[in-house]
N, C-alpha and C positions, 0 to 999 in steps of 0.2 A: 168102591175105588175111584169113579171119577169124584167123587166129593171129595175125597181121601187127598188126593192128588192136589185140586182145587185151593182145597185149606189150604197143602203142607206149603203150595207156592207161594199161597197169602199172606202164609208167616215171613218164609224166606225174604220176599219183598217188604214187607214193615222193616225186618232187620237190617235190609241195607240200606235202603233212603235213610242220609243222613238228617237227624233231627236238628228241628232250625231253631239258630243260636239267638237267644232273647234282643230285640229290637233297642237299640240304646234307646234312651230316654229321650235324649236331643237331640234335630238331625244333622246332619251338615249344612252349613250352607246357615242358617239357626239364630240372630243376632242374642245376644245376649250381657246381662251383665251379673259383671264377678261381686261379692262378695259371699263372707262362709257367715259364722255365725257371730252372735252377736258380743259375743264376750272379746274378739279376738276380729274383726271383722275384715282384714288384712286380707289377702288372698297370694298366697308362692304358687309362680307360674317358674312352672318347669322346664327344665329344657330340656327330657325324656321321659317318655314314657314309664320306662323302668324304675326313674327314680321318684316317680309321681308316687305311684304303685308302692314303691318300699318304704317310702317317711309315711305312707297311709297304714301303712302295716306295722309302724314302729320301730325300724331301721333304715337309720343311717349312723354313717362314721363320726360326725359331730357336728359344731355348728358351723366349721369354717364350710362340709359339708353344704351345707345346706346355704349358704353367704354365694358361695363360687357355681352351684350350681342352680338359682334361684331368679324372677326381677321379681319385685313387691307391687303389684297391682292395690293400689285406692279403693274401696267400697264404692262398688258406681262409675269402675272401668267398664267401658263399651267393648267387646271380643264380637268376634263369631269363629263360626263350628266350623273346623274342620277334618278333624278328625272324630270318629268314637269307636270305641270299644269296649263292650257293653258287658258287666259286671269282675271284672278282673283286679279289682281294687276291695282289697277285705280287708279291710279297717283293725283295727288292735280292740277295739271294744263294744263293734257292733257285728250281728249276723248277716247284716242280707249287705249280700257285697253291691259297690258304687259302679260308674263307668268310668274311663279316665277319657278326656274329652281332652283334643287337642283344638287348640284356639286362636287368635294371630288376633293382637290388638287391635285396636281402631282409634280409643284413646286414649287420653293417659302419656305421662314422661319417656313410657312403653313404647307411643303404637307404630306399629310396624313387626312389631317384638310376635316371633309363636313359642306357644308351648303346651304346657300340659297342668291341666286341673282333674280333681275330682267333681262330681255330676251335682254335688252338694256343695258344691260355691259357683254353680250356672243359676242364673233364672235368667229366665226369655223376658224380654220386652217388646211395646210396641211394634206394631206394622212397621211401621217408617220406617226404620233401621232395614226391616225387612227386604222394602222398596229398594235401598239402597244396594241391598249386595246382588237384586235380582239385578236391576242395569246395572252393575260392576263398578259401580263406582266405588266399592270395595271388598277385595278380592276375596279369595277362598281355599283361593289355592293352596294347595299343603305343602308346605316345605318341611323339611325330612333334617335331624340334627344325629 
């Protein structure tokens, strides 16, 4: 009888403990370089997480929507991760989900701009940039739009 009660309690406990979400592939504060595919290496930096998710999934209203809500980052543009939401980007032609990465651009003509990209467009860079982030010379404070 006691064994049954303990078993029932164990099952109830397992069911009530929330499952841990998979962590983001790129942690907040990480220095990254932006680059998309080899065919088109420029990266759209979107003004809202919902828009990068929709665009990656193949949904946007038209070219004007892209032009109004993005800045274009050249390959190699440096950024710092300020936020990450794991697994919410579901690209139209792939099955594995990607992360939505909130970034702050730290180089290029749009330096200081905050925006959103997919984990596919971020590539980790050397520890020297991380040292700048740790020293406070590069801010990782989130900026909401």
